[in-house]
Biopython code that builds the backbone (N, CA, C, O; Angstrom):
import numpy as np
from Bio.PDB.StructureBuilder import StructureBuilder

atoms = [
    (1, "MET", "N", (151.957, 71.588, 17.674)),
    (1, "MET", "CA", (152.786, 71.431, 16.484)),
    (1, "MET", "C", (154.088, 70.716, 16.860)),
    (1, "MET", "O", (154.548, 70.802, 17.998)),
    (2, "GLY", "N", (154.662, 70.023, 15.905)),
    (2, "GLY", "CA", (155.884, 69.275, 16.123)),
    (2, "GLY", "C", (157.119, 70.155, 16.076)),
    (2, "GLY", "O", (157.075, 71.317, 15.673)),
    (3, "ARG", "N", (158.230, 69.550, 16.507)),
    (3, "ARG", "CA", (159.497, 70.281, 16.480)),
    (3, "ARG", "C", (160.656, 69.305, 16.444)),
    (3, "ARG", "O", (160.524, 68.145, 16.835)),
    (4, "LEU", "N", (161.801, 69.793, 15.965)),
    (4, "LEU", "CA", (163.043, 69.038, 15.932)),
    (4, "LEU", "C", (164.069, 69.789, 16.763)),
    (4, "LEU", "O", (164.305, 70.979, 16.552)),
    (5, "THR", "N", (164.681, 69.077, 17.721)),
    (5, "THR", "CA", (165.715, 69.664, 18.557)),
    (5, "THR", "C", (166.940, 68.755, 18.557)),
    (5, "THR", "O", (166.874, 67.597, 18.144)),
    (6, "THR", "N", (168.057, 69.304, 19.028)),
    (6, "THR", "CA", (169.294, 68.532, 19.130)),
    (6, "THR", "C", (170.135, 69.086, 20.270)),
    (6, "THR", "O", (169.863, 70.172, 20.782)),
    (7, "HIS", "N", (171.136, 68.353, 20.658)),
    (7, "HIS", "CA", (172.183, 68.877, 21.530)),
    (7, "HIS", "C", (173.441, 68.057, 21.281)),
    (7, "HIS", "O", (173.384, 66.949, 20.749)),
    (8, "VAL", "N", (174.578, 68.625, 21.676)),
    (8, "VAL", "CA", (175.873, 67.994, 21.433)),
    (8, "VAL", "C", (176.624, 67.859, 22.745)),
    (8, "VAL", "O", (176.728, 68.812, 23.517)),
    (9, "LEU", "N", (177.151, 66.657, 22.989)),
    (9, "LEU", "CA", (177.998, 66.403, 24.146)),
    (9, "LEU", "C", (179.390, 66.013, 23.653)),
    (9, "LEU", "O", (179.527, 65.180, 22.757)),
    (10, "ASP", "N", (180.409, 66.613, 24.236)),
    (10, "ASP", "CA", (181.801, 66.359, 23.887)),
    (10, "ASP", "C", (182.345, 65.276, 24.818)),
    (10, "ASP", "O", (182.673, 65.548, 25.973)),
    (11, "ALA", "N", (182.437, 64.050, 24.308)),
    (11, "ALA", "CA", (182.904, 62.926, 25.119)),
    (11, "ALA", "C", (184.390, 63.026, 25.436)),
    (11, "ALA", "O", (184.836, 62.505, 26.458)),
    (12, "ALA", "N", (185.158, 63.679, 24.585)),
    (12, "ALA", "CA", (186.602, 63.794, 24.790)),
    (12, "ALA", "C", (186.933, 64.697, 25.979)),
    (12, "ALA", "O", (187.931, 64.481, 26.666)),
    (13, "HIS", "N", (186.096, 65.704, 26.220)),
    (13, "HIS", "CA", (186.365, 66.654, 27.298)),
    (13, "HIS", "C", (185.349, 66.568, 28.430)),
    (13, "HIS", "O", (185.500, 67.248, 29.445)),
    (14, "GLY", "N", (184.321, 65.747, 28.273)),
    (14, "GLY", "CA", (183.327, 65.585, 29.320)),
    (14, "GLY", "C", (182.495, 66.821, 29.581)),
    (14, "GLY", "O", (182.241, 67.183, 30.730)),
    (15, "CYS", "N", (182.063, 67.480, 28.485)),
    (15, "CYS", "CA", (181.299, 68.717, 28.641)),
    (15, "CYS", "C", (180.354, 68.895, 27.454)),
    (15, "CYS", "O", (180.453, 68.169, 26.464)),
    (16, "PRO", "N", (179.435, 69.865, 27.554)),
    (16, "PRO", "CA", (178.601, 70.171, 26.393)),
    (16, "PRO", "C", (179.465, 70.704, 25.246)),
    (16, "PRO", "O", (180.493, 71.340, 25.478)),
    (17, "GLY", "N", (179.049, 70.446, 24.037)),
    (17, "GLY", "CA", (179.726, 70.981, 22.855)),
    (17, "GLY", "C", (179.167, 72.357, 22.534)),
    (17, "GLY", "O", (178.124, 72.473, 21.890)),
    (18, "SER", "N", (179.852, 73.393, 22.977)),
    (18, "SER", "CA", (179.347, 74.756, 22.786)),
    (18, "SER", "C", (179.915, 75.399, 21.526)),
    (18, "SER", "O", (181.035, 75.108, 21.107)),
    (19, "ASN", "N", (179.119, 76.271, 20.943)),
    (19, "ASN", "CA", (179.484, 77.042, 19.751)),
    (19, "ASN", "C", (179.807, 76.146, 18.549)),
    (19, "ASN", "O", (180.730, 76.432, 17.785)),
    (20, "ILE", "N", (179.052, 75.076, 18.391)),
    (20, "ILE", "CA", (179.195, 74.197, 17.229)),
    (20, "ILE", "C", (178.162, 74.594, 16.187)),
    (20, "ILE", "O", (176.973, 74.693, 16.489)),
    (21, "LYS", "N", (178.612, 74.817, 14.979)),
    (21, "LYS", "CA", (177.689, 75.160, 13.899)),
    (21, "LYS", "C", (176.914, 73.911, 13.495)),
    (21, "LYS", "O", (177.485, 72.844, 13.268)),
    (22, "ILE", "N", (175.595, 74.077, 13.412)),
    (22, "ILE", "CA", (174.704, 73.000, 13.000)),
    (22, "ILE", "C", (173.863, 73.510, 11.846)),
    (22, "ILE", "O", (173.280, 74.592, 11.911)),
    (23, "GLU", "N", (173.811, 72.718, 10.794)),
    (23, "GLU", "CA", (172.965, 73.051, 9.655)),
    (23, "GLU", "C", (171.968, 71.920, 9.447)),
    (23, "GLU", "O", (172.317, 70.742, 9.527)),
    (24, "LEU", "N", (170.723, 72.297, 9.178)),
    (24, "LEU", "CA", (169.672, 71.328, 8.892)),
    (24, "LEU", "C", (169.250, 71.501, 7.438)),
    (24, "LEU", "O", (168.950, 72.606, 6.985)),
    (25, "TYR", "N", (169.233, 70.384, 6.720)),
    (25, "TYR", "CA", (168.820, 70.378, 5.319)),
    (25, "TYR", "C", (167.633, 69.452, 5.131)),
    (25, "TYR", "O", (167.521, 68.435, 5.815)),
    (26, "ARG", "N", (166.754, 69.797, 4.214)),
    (26, "ARG", "CA", (165.702, 68.899, 3.760)),
    (26, "ARG", "C", (166.245, 68.214, 2.507)),
    (26, "ARG", "O", (166.706, 68.881, 1.581)),
    (27, "VAL", "N", (166.190, 66.894, 2.480)),
    (27, "VAL", "CA", (166.684, 66.127, 1.339)),
    (27, "VAL", "C", (165.569, 66.047, 0.310)),
    (27, "VAL", "O", (164.464, 65.590, 0.602)),
    (28, "GLN", "N", (165.878, 66.501, -0.897)),
    (28, "GLN", "CA", (164.899, 66.502, -1.983)),
    (28, "GLN", "C", (165.526, 65.810, -3.183)),
    (28, "GLN", "O", (166.190, 66.448, -4.000)),
    (29, "GLY", "N", (165.314, 64.500, -3.286)),
    (29, "GLY", "CA", (165.955, 63.726, -4.345)),
    (29, "GLY", "C", (167.448, 63.704, -4.136)),
    (29, "GLY", "O", (167.933, 63.239, -3.105)),
    (30, "ASP", "N", (168.186, 64.213, -5.125)),
    (30, "ASP", "CA", (169.646, 64.266, -5.038)),
    (30, "ASP", "C", (170.158, 65.601, -4.504)),
    (30, "ASP", "O", (171.369, 65.819, -4.446)),
    (31, "SER", "N", (169.255, 66.490, -4.116)),
    (31, "SER", "CA", (169.699, 67.817, -3.669)),
    (31, "SER", "C", (169.307, 68.058, -2.208)),
    (31, "SER", "O", (168.465, 67.363, -1.639)),
    (32, "LEU", "N", (169.951, 69.066, -1.631)),
    (32, "LEU", "CA", (169.709, 69.472, -0.253)),
    (32, "LEU", "C", (169.216, 70.913, -0.242)),
    (32, "LEU", "O", (169.746, 71.762, -0.958)),
    (33, "ALA", "N", (168.207, 71.183, 0.566)),
    (33, "ALA", "CA", (167.706, 72.548, 0.746)),
    (33, "ALA", "C", (167.942, 72.952, 2.197)),
    (33, "ALA", "O", (167.426, 72.317, 3.117)),
    (34, "LEU", "N", (168.720, 74.006, 2.393)),
    (34, "LEU", "CA", (169.016, 74.473, 3.746)),
    (34, "LEU", "C", (167.738, 74.970, 4.412)),
    (34, "LEU", "O", (167.022, 75.808, 3.865)),
    (35, "VAL", "N", (167.467, 74.441, 5.600)),
    (35, "VAL", "CA", (166.275, 74.817, 6.362)),
    (35, "VAL", "C", (166.645, 75.730, 7.523)),
    (35, "VAL", "O", (165.939, 76.700, 7.798)),
    (36, "ALA", "N", (167.748, 75.428, 8.209)),
    (36, "ALA", "CA", (168.142, 76.204, 9.388)),
    (36, "ALA", "C", (169.639, 76.090, 9.607)),
    (36, "ALA", "O", (170.266, 75.100, 9.229)),
    (37, "SER", "N", (170.198, 77.119, 10.222)),
    (37, "SER", "CA", (171.604, 77.127, 10.614)),
    (37, "SER", "C", (171.695, 77.825, 11.965)),
    (37, "SER", "O", (171.248, 78.962, 12.118)),
    (38, "GLN", "N", (172.279, 77.135, 12.943)),
    (38, "GLN", "CA", (172.423, 77.685, 14.287)),
    (38, "GLN", "C", (173.756, 77.238, 14.874)),
    (38, "GLN", "O", (174.426, 76.358, 14.333)),
    (39, "HIS", "N", (174.125, 77.856, 15.982)),
    (39, "HIS", "CA", (175.270, 77.432, 16.780)),
    (39, "HIS", "C", (174.755, 76.988, 18.152)),
    (39, "HIS", "O", (173.802, 77.562, 18.678)),
    (40, "THR", "N", (175.378, 75.990, 18.712)),
    (40, "THR", "CA", (174.975, 75.548, 20.037)),
    (40, "THR", "C", (175.368, 76.582, 21.085)),
    (40, "THR", "O", (176.335, 77.325, 20.917)),
    (41, "ASN", "N", (174.605, 76.613, 22.160)),
    (41, "ASN", "CA", (174.896, 77.532, 23.260)),
    (41, "ASN", "C", (175.855, 76.864, 24.258)),
    (41, "ASN", "O", (176.389, 75.791, 23.979)),
    (42, "ALA", "N", (176.067, 77.485, 25.398)),
    (42, "ALA", "CA", (177.020, 76.968, 26.390)),
    (42, "ALA", "C", (176.612, 75.597, 26.932)),
    (42, "ALA", "O", (177.452, 74.859, 27.446)),
    (43, "ASP", "N", (175.333, 75.255, 26.820)),
    (43, "ASP", "CA", (174.839, 73.966, 27.285)),
    (43, "ASP", "C", (174.835, 72.918, 26.164)),
    (43, "ASP", "O", (174.344, 71.807, 26.364)),
    (44, "GLY", "N", (175.376, 73.261, 24.986)),
    (44, "GLY", "CA", (175.421, 72.336, 23.865)),
    (44, "GLY", "C", (174.106, 72.213, 23.123)),
    (44, "GLY", "O", (173.946, 71.320, 22.291)),
    (45, "ARG", "N", (173.169, 73.091, 23.410)),
    (45, "ARG", "CA", (171.843, 73.054, 22.776)),
    (45, "ARG", "C", (171.643, 74.277, 21.897)),
    (45, "ARG", "O", (172.347, 75.277, 22.031)),
    (46, "CYS", "N", (170.685, 74.185, 21.007)),
    (46, "CYS", "CA", (170.287, 75.345, 20.218)),
    (46, "CYS", "C", (169.252, 76.127, 21.016)),
    (46, "CYS", "O", (168.463, 75.544, 21.760)),
    (47, "ASP", "N", (169.256, 77.436, 20.861)),
    (47, "ASP", "CA", (168.328, 78.264, 21.626)),
    (47, "ASP", "C", (166.879, 78.121, 21.176)),
    (47, "ASP", "O", (165.959, 78.460, 21.920)),
    (48, "ALA", "N", (166.677, 77.623, 19.971)),
    (48, "ALA", "CA", (165.324, 77.420, 19.434)),
    (48, "ALA", "C", (165.317, 76.112, 18.656)),
    (48, "ALA", "O", (166.368, 75.661, 18.201)),
    (49, "PRO", "N", (164.145, 75.494, 18.496)),
    (49, "PRO", "CA", (164.081, 74.282, 17.674)),
    (49, "PRO", "C", (164.609, 74.542, 16.266)),
    (49, "PRO", "O", (164.473, 75.645, 15.736)),
    (50, "LEU", "N", (165.206, 73.525, 15.673)),
    (50, "LEU", "CA", (165.710, 73.649, 14.302)),
    (50, "LEU", "C", (164.573, 73.612, 13.289)),
    (50, "LEU", "O", (164.693, 74.132, 12.179)),
    (51, "LEU", "N", (163.483, 72.998, 13.684)),
    (51, "LEU", "CA", (162.335, 72.842, 12.789)),
    (51, "LEU", "C", (161.080, 72.863, 13.636)),
    (51, "LEU", "O", (160.998, 72.163, 14.645)),
    (52, "GLU", "N", (160.103, 73.659, 13.237)),
    (52, "GLU", "CA", (158.840, 73.712, 13.965)),
    (52, "GLU", "C", (157.793, 74.411, 13.121)),
    (52, "GLU", "O", (158.089, 74.920, 12.040)),
    (53, "GLY", "N", (156.577, 74.432, 13.617)),
    (53, "GLY", "CA", (155.495, 75.143, 12.953)),
    (53, "GLY", "C", (155.188, 74.579, 11.575)),
    (53, "GLY", "O", (155.207, 73.365, 11.369)),
    (54, "GLY", "N", (154.907, 75.462, 10.644)),
    (54, "GLY", "CA", (154.560, 75.066, 9.283)),
    (54, "GLY", "C", (155.679, 74.382, 8.536)),
    (54, "GLY", "O", (155.427, 73.667, 7.566)),
    (55, "ASP", "N", (156.924, 74.585, 8.970)),
    (55, "ASP", "CA", (158.067, 73.924, 8.317)),
    (55, "ASP", "C", (158.224, 72.477, 8.754)),
    (55, "ASP", "O", (158.926, 71.705, 8.102)),
    (56, "TYR", "N", (157.577, 72.104, 9.849)),
    (56, "TYR", "CA", (157.689, 70.744, 10.384)),
    (56, "TYR", "C", (156.771, 69.829, 9.573)),
    (56, "TYR", "O", (155.551, 69.842, 9.739)),
    (57, "ARG", "N", (157.379, 69.042, 8.699)),
    (57, "ARG", "CA", (156.598, 68.117, 7.885)),
    (57, "ARG", "C", (157.405, 66.852, 7.623)),
    (57, "ARG", "O", (158.629, 66.836, 7.751)),
    (58, "SER", "N", (156.701, 65.809, 7.260)),
    (58, "SER", "CA", (157.340, 64.523, 6.995)),
    (58, "SER", "C", (158.366, 64.657, 5.889)),
    (58, "SER", "O", (158.211, 65.456, 4.966)),
    (59, "GLY", "N", (159.416, 63.860, 5.999)),
    (59, "GLY", "CA", (160.431, 63.860, 4.962)),
    (59, "GLY", "C", (161.764, 63.369, 5.484)),
    (59, "GLY", "O", (161.893, 62.965, 6.640)),
    (60, "VAL", "N", (162.745, 63.414, 4.612)),
    (60, "VAL", "CA", (164.109, 63.026, 4.960)),
    (60, "VAL", "C", (164.903, 64.308, 5.200)),
    (60, "VAL", "O", (164.832, 65.254, 4.416)),
    (61, "TYR", "N", (165.656, 64.323, 6.291)),
    (61, "TYR", "CA", (166.429, 65.495, 6.695)),
    (61, "TYR", "C", (167.878, 65.104, 6.944)),
    (61, "TYR", "O", (168.201, 63.935, 7.153)),
    (62, "GLN", "N", (168.735, 66.108, 6.917)),
    (62, "GLN", "CA", (170.151, 65.881, 7.175)),
    (62, "GLN", "C", (170.667, 66.961, 8.111)),
    (62, "GLN", "O", (170.569, 68.152, 7.816)),
    (63, "LEU", "N", (171.215, 66.539, 9.236)),
    (63, "LEU", "CA", (171.899, 67.450, 10.157)),
    (63, "LEU", "C", (173.391, 67.376, 9.896)),
    (63, "LEU", "O", (173.940, 66.287, 9.724)),
    (64, "GLN", "N", (174.054, 68.527, 9.866)),
    (64, "GLN", "CA", (175.501, 68.588, 9.697)),
    (64, "GLN", "C", (176.091, 69.375, 10.859)),
    (64, "GLN", "O", (175.746, 70.536, 11.081)),
    (65, "PHE", "N", (176.983, 68.724, 11.593)),
    (65, "PHE", "CA", (177.623, 69.300, 12.766)),
    (65, "PHE", "C", (179.088, 69.584, 12.428)),
    (65, "PHE", "O", (179.798, 68.671, 12.004)),
    (66, "SER", "N", (179.552, 70.796, 12.601)),
    (66, "SER", "CA", (180.931, 71.177, 12.293)),
    (66, "SER", "C", (181.854, 70.818, 13.462)),
    (66, "SER", "O", (182.348, 71.692, 14.174)),
    (67, "ALA", "N", (182.069, 69.530, 13.638)),
    (67, "ALA", "CA", (182.856, 69.018, 14.762)),
    (67, "ALA", "C", (184.332, 69.384, 14.646)),
    (67, "ALA", "O", (184.959, 69.732, 15.647)),
    (68, "GLY", "N", (184.889, 69.312, 13.455)),
    (68, "GLY", "CA", (186.304, 69.639, 13.273)),
    (68, "GLY", "C", (186.607, 71.069, 13.665)),
    (68, "GLY", "O", (187.597, 71.324, 14.352)),
    (69, "ASP", "N", (185.775, 72.007, 13.242)),
    (69, "ASP", "CA", (185.966, 73.414, 13.614)),
    (69, "ASP", "C", (185.897, 73.584, 15.127)),
    (69, "ASP", "O", (186.665, 74.353, 15.706)),
    (70, "TYR", "N", (184.976, 72.866, 15.765)),
    (70, "TYR", "CA", (184.841, 72.927, 17.219)),
    (70, "TYR", "C", (186.132, 72.469, 17.901)),
    (70, "TYR", "O", (186.640, 73.153, 18.789)),
    (71, "TYR", "N", (186.658, 71.323, 17.491)),
    (71, "TYR", "CA", (187.867, 70.815, 18.146)),
    (71, "TYR", "C", (189.087, 71.678, 17.834)),
    (71, "TYR", "O", (189.936, 71.867, 18.706)),
    (72, "ARG", "N", (189.195, 72.200, 16.623)),
    (72, "ARG", "CA", (190.307, 73.106, 16.313)),
    (72, "ARG", "C", (190.260, 74.346, 17.197)),
    (72, "ARG", "O", (191.294, 74.802, 17.686)),
    (73, "ALA", "N", (189.056, 74.895, 17.404)),
    (73, "ALA", "CA", (188.896, 76.080, 18.255)),
    (73, "ALA", "C", (189.277, 75.784, 19.704)),
    (73, "ALA", "O", (189.690, 76.689, 20.428)),
    (74, "ARG", "N", (189.145, 74.537, 20.133)),
    (74, "ARG", "CA", (189.545, 74.128, 21.487)),
    (74, "ARG", "C", (191.034, 73.840, 21.576)),
    (74, "ARG", "O", (191.539, 73.538, 22.657)),
    (75, "GLY", "N", (191.748, 73.930, 20.455)),
    (75, "GLY", "CA", (193.186, 73.700, 20.456)),
    (75, "GLY", "C", (193.584, 72.245, 20.278)),
    (75, "GLY", "O", (194.743, 71.886, 20.485)),
    (76, "VAL", "N", (192.625, 71.401, 19.892)),
    (76, "VAL", "CA", (192.929, 69.992, 19.666)),
    (76, "VAL", "C", (193.639, 69.848, 18.324)),
    (76, "VAL", "O", (193.164, 70.361, 17.311)),
    (77, "GLN", "N", (194.771, 69.153, 18.313)),
    (77, "GLN", "CA", (195.514, 68.911, 17.078)),
    (77, "GLN", "C", (194.838, 67.766, 16.326)),
    (77, "GLN", "O", (194.835, 66.625, 16.787)),
    (78, "LEU", "N", (194.277, 68.077, 15.183)),
    (78, "LEU", "CA", (193.624, 67.080, 14.344)),
    (78, "LEU", "C", (194.498, 66.803, 13.134)),
    (78, "LEU", "O", (195.193, 67.691, 12.642)),
    (79, "ALA", "N", (194.460, 65.573, 12.662)),
    (79, "ALA", "CA", (195.159, 65.239, 11.421)),
    (79, "ALA", "C", (194.529, 66.032, 10.281)),
    (79, "ALA", "O", (193.377, 66.458, 10.369)),
    (80, "GLU", "N", (195.283, 66.221, 9.232)),
    (80, "GLU", "CA", (194.744, 66.880, 8.030)),
    (80, "GLU", "C", (194.796, 65.892, 6.875)),
    (80, "GLU", "O", (195.888, 65.507, 6.456)),
    (81, "PRO", "N", (193.669, 65.475, 6.356)),
    (81, "PRO", "CA", (192.340, 65.906, 6.786)),
    (81, "PRO", "C", (191.924, 65.235, 8.085)),
    (81, "PRO", "O", (192.393, 64.148, 8.424)),
    (82, "ALA", "N", (191.037, 65.902, 8.801)),
    (82, "ALA", "CA", (190.541, 65.361, 10.066)),
    (82, "ALA", "C", (189.711, 64.108, 9.805)),
    (82, "ALA", "O", (189.008, 64.011, 8.799)),
    (83, "PHE", "N", (189.803, 63.156, 10.724)),
    (83, "PHE", "CA", (189.002, 61.944, 10.600)),
    (83, "PHE", "C", (187.519, 62.293, 10.579)),
    (83, "PHE", "O", (186.787, 61.820, 9.710)),
    (84, "LEU", "N", (187.066, 63.117, 11.528)),
    (84, "LEU", "CA", (185.698, 63.630, 11.552)),
    (84, "LEU", "C", (185.764, 65.143, 11.474)),
    (84, "LEU", "O", (186.179, 65.801, 12.428)),
    (85, "ASP", "N", (185.363, 65.686, 10.364)),
    (85, "ASP", "CA", (185.336, 67.137, 10.214)),
    (85, "ASP", "C", (183.897, 67.624, 10.334)),
    (85, "ASP", "O", (183.567, 68.396, 11.233)),
    (86, "VAL", "N", (183.056, 67.173, 9.433)),
    (86, "VAL", "CA", (181.622, 67.465, 9.503)),
    (86, "VAL", "C", (180.897, 66.141, 9.705)),
    (86, "VAL", "O", (180.993, 65.235, 8.878)),
    (87, "VAL", "N", (180.175, 66.040, 10.810)),
    (87, "VAL", "CA", (179.389, 64.839, 11.087)),
    (87, "VAL", "C", (178.024, 65.015, 10.442)),
    (87, "VAL", "O", (177.318, 65.989, 10.708)),
    (88, "VAL", "N", (177.660, 64.063, 9.592)),
    (88, "VAL", "CA", (176.407, 64.123, 8.835)),
    (88, "VAL", "C", (175.469, 63.027, 9.329)),
    (88, "VAL", "O", (175.826, 61.850, 9.343)),
    (89, "LEU", "N", (174.273, 63.426, 9.731)),
    (89, "LEU", "CA", (173.241, 62.490, 10.157)),
    (89, "LEU", "C", (172.035, 62.655, 9.234)),
    (89, "LEU", "O", (171.457, 63.740, 9.158)),
    (90, "ARG", "N", (171.656, 61.598, 8.540)),
    (90, "ARG", "CA", (170.482, 61.635, 7.670)),
    (90, "ARG", "C", (169.415, 60.751, 8.300)),
    (90, "ARG", "O", (169.686, 59.606, 8.661)),
    (91, "PHE", "N", (168.211, 61.278, 8.433)),
    (91, "PHE", "CA", (167.141, 60.580, 9.133)),
    (91, "PHE", "C", (165.789, 61.031, 8.591)),
    (91, "PHE", "O", (165.685, 62.050, 7.908)),
    (92, "GLY", "N", (164.770, 60.262, 8.905)),
    (92, "GLY", "CA", (163.417, 60.586, 8.469)),
    (92, "GLY", "C", (162.567, 61.097, 9.611)),
    (92, "GLY", "O", (162.743, 60.712, 10.767)),
    (93, "ILE", "N", (161.642, 61.972, 9.260)),
    (93, "ILE", "CA", (160.671, 62.504, 10.216)),
    (93, "ILE", "C", (159.276, 62.169, 9.715)),
    (93, "ILE", "O", (158.950, 62.390, 8.549)),
    (94, "SER", "N", (158.470, 61.642, 10.598)),
    (94, "SER", "CA", (157.046, 61.453, 10.347)),
    (94, "SER", "C", (156.321, 62.554, 11.118)),
    (94, "SER", "O", (156.347, 62.565, 12.348)),
    (95, "ALA", "N", (155.681, 63.469, 10.415)),
    (95, "ALA", "CA", (155.063, 64.629, 11.063)),
    (95, "ALA", "C", (153.951, 64.228, 12.028)),
    (95, "ALA", "O", (153.474, 65.057, 12.802)),
    (96, "GLU", "N", (153.539, 62.972, 11.987)),
    (96, "GLU", "CA", (152.526, 62.513, 12.942)),
    (96, "GLU", "C", (153.100, 62.423, 14.348)),
    (96, "GLU", "O", (152.348, 62.406, 15.323)),
    (97, "GLN", "N", (154.418, 62.367, 14.466)),
    (97, "GLN", "CA", (155.092, 62.367, 15.763)),
    (97, "GLN", "C", (155.379, 63.825, 16.113)),
    (97, "GLN", "O", (155.824, 64.583, 15.250)),
    (98, "ASP", "N", (155.136, 64.232, 17.351)),
    (98, "ASP", "CA", (155.213, 65.663, 17.647)),
    (98, "ASP", "C", (156.590, 66.184, 18.028)),
    (98, "ASP", "O", (156.800, 67.396, 18.032)),
    (99, "HIS", "N", (157.543, 65.297, 18.351)),
    (99, "HIS", "CA", (158.858, 65.800, 18.736)),
    (99, "HIS", "C", (159.939, 64.794, 18.363)),
    (99, "HIS", "O", (159.866, 63.617, 18.717)),
    (100, "TYR", "N", (160.923, 65.273, 17.654)),
    (100, "TYR", "CA", (162.124, 64.490, 17.370)),
    (100, "TYR", "C", (163.288, 65.210, 18.029)),
    (100, "TYR", "O", (163.493, 66.406, 17.823)),
    (101, "HIS", "N", (164.040, 64.471, 18.818)),
    (101, "HIS", "CA", (165.248, 65.003, 19.437)),
    (101, "HIS", "C", (166.398, 64.114, 18.975)),
    (101, "HIS", "O", (166.382, 62.903, 19.198)),
    (102, "VAL", "N", (167.397, 64.718, 18.333)),
    (102, "VAL", "CA", (168.507, 63.962, 17.748)),
    (102, "VAL", "C", (169.809, 64.469, 18.365)),
    (102, "VAL", "O", (170.420, 65.396, 17.833)),
    (103, "PRO", "N", (170.240, 63.877, 19.476)),
    (103, "PRO", "CA", (171.480, 64.308, 20.123)),
    (103, "PRO", "C", (172.712, 63.692, 19.461)),
    (103, "PRO", "O", (172.631, 62.668, 18.784)),
    (104, "LEU", "N", (173.842, 64.339, 19.673)),
    (104, "LEU", "CA", (175.110, 63.861, 19.135)),
    (104, "LEU", "C", (176.144, 63.818, 20.253)),
    (104, "LEU", "O", (176.335, 64.798, 20.973)),
    (105, "LEU", "N", (176.805, 62.679, 20.392)),
    (105, "LEU", "CA", (177.927, 62.504, 21.317)),
    (105, "LEU", "C", (179.177, 62.389, 20.446)),
    (105, "LEU", "O", (179.278, 61.478, 19.624)),
    (106, "ILE", "N", (180.134, 63.312, 20.621)),
    (106, "ILE", "CA", (181.285, 63.351, 19.721)),
    (106, "ILE", "C", (182.615, 63.282, 20.463)),
    (106, "ILE", "O", (182.721, 63.603, 21.646)),
    (107, "SER", "N", (183.613, 62.853, 19.718)),
    (107, "SER", "CA", (185.026, 62.966, 20.066)),
    (107, "SER", "C", (185.729, 63.169, 18.721)),
    (107, "SER", "O", (185.075, 63.070, 17.682)),
    (108, "PRO", "N", (187.016, 63.446, 18.702)),
    (108, "PRO", "CA", (187.678, 63.638, 17.413)),
    (108, "PRO", "C", (187.666, 62.389, 16.516)),
    (108, "PRO", "O", (187.885, 62.498, 15.309)),
    (109, "TYR", "N", (187.412, 61.209, 17.091)),
    (109, "TYR", "CA", (187.499, 59.979, 16.310)),
    (109, "TYR", "C", (186.259, 59.103, 16.360)),
    (109, "TYR", "O", (186.279, 57.979, 15.858)),
    (110, "SER", "N", (185.174, 59.599, 16.961)),
    (110, "SER", "CA", (183.952, 58.804, 16.990)),
    (110, "SER", "C", (182.748, 59.682, 17.260)),
    (110, "SER", "O", (182.870, 60.813, 17.730)),
    (111, "TYR", "N", (181.581, 59.136, 16.952)),
    (111, "TYR", "CA", (180.334, 59.797, 17.322)),
    (111, "TYR", "C", (179.229, 58.760, 17.444)),
    (111, "TYR", "O", (179.325, 57.665, 16.889)),
    (112, "SER", "N", (178.189, 59.113, 18.171)),
    (112, "SER", "CA", (176.996, 58.278, 18.249)),
    (112, "SER", "C", (175.785, 59.186, 18.371)),
    (112, "SER", "O", (175.882, 60.342, 18.782)),
    (113, "THR", "N", (174.647, 58.630, 18.001)),
    (113, "THR", "CA", (173.386, 59.365, 18.054)),
    (113, "THR", "C", (172.264, 58.387, 18.318)),
    (113, "THR", "O", (172.455, 57.171, 18.283)),
    (114, "TYR", "N", (171.104, 58.927, 18.579)),
    (114, "TYR", "CA", (169.903, 58.124, 18.774)),
    (114, "TYR", "C", (168.707, 59.067, 18.700)),
    (114, "TYR", "O", (168.874, 60.286, 18.709)),
    (115, "ARG", "N", (167.524, 58.515, 18.627)),
    (115, "ARG", "CA", (166.333, 59.357, 18.696)),
    (115, "ARG", "C", (165.952, 59.505, 20.156)),
    (115, "ARG", "O", (165.497, 58.551, 20.788)),
    (116, "GLY", "N", (166.138, 60.686, 20.684)),
    (116, "GLY", "CA", (165.844, 60.957, 22.083)),
    (116, "GLY", "C", (164.430, 61.449, 22.282)),
    (116, "GLY", "O", (163.598, 61.395, 21.377)),
    (117, "SER", "N", (164.174, 61.931, 23.486)),
    (117, "SER", "CA", (162.845, 62.433, 23.805)),
    (117, "SER", "C", (162.917, 63.865, 24.288)),
    (117, "SER", "O", (161.888, 64.461, 24.606)),
]
sb = StructureBuilder()
sb.init_structure("model")
sb.init_model(0)
sb.init_chain("A")
sb.init_seg("    ")
for serial, (resi, resn, name, xyz) in enumerate(atoms, 1):
    if name == "N":
        sb.init_residue(resn, " ", resi, " ")
    sb.init_atom(name, np.array(xyz, "f"), 0.0, 1.0, " ", f" {name:<3s}", serial, name[0])
structure = sb.get_structure()
């Protein structure tokens, strides 16, 4: 069965992004349906896949990373409003592929992602 995983790296501090809230939504037309909510562990990863088993199906999904809360908790002074508060990644999954890994590299003023393995 397929699965969706992620991890977060903090480029500003050169370490994993730990204790970052991540929410996964299934996009259904103009609405979002919450599928999973987790926090990253000390290695910047979730302890379990965000999507797997019978829930793993083709469609459009949205990951939301609470980057602003993470940096505030680290004592970083962010402008109000923060340039990046919640990082939103919208992407498609083809259930014919067995694994999607969507990592996030963040700093208070930039981010990048890609489809990993």
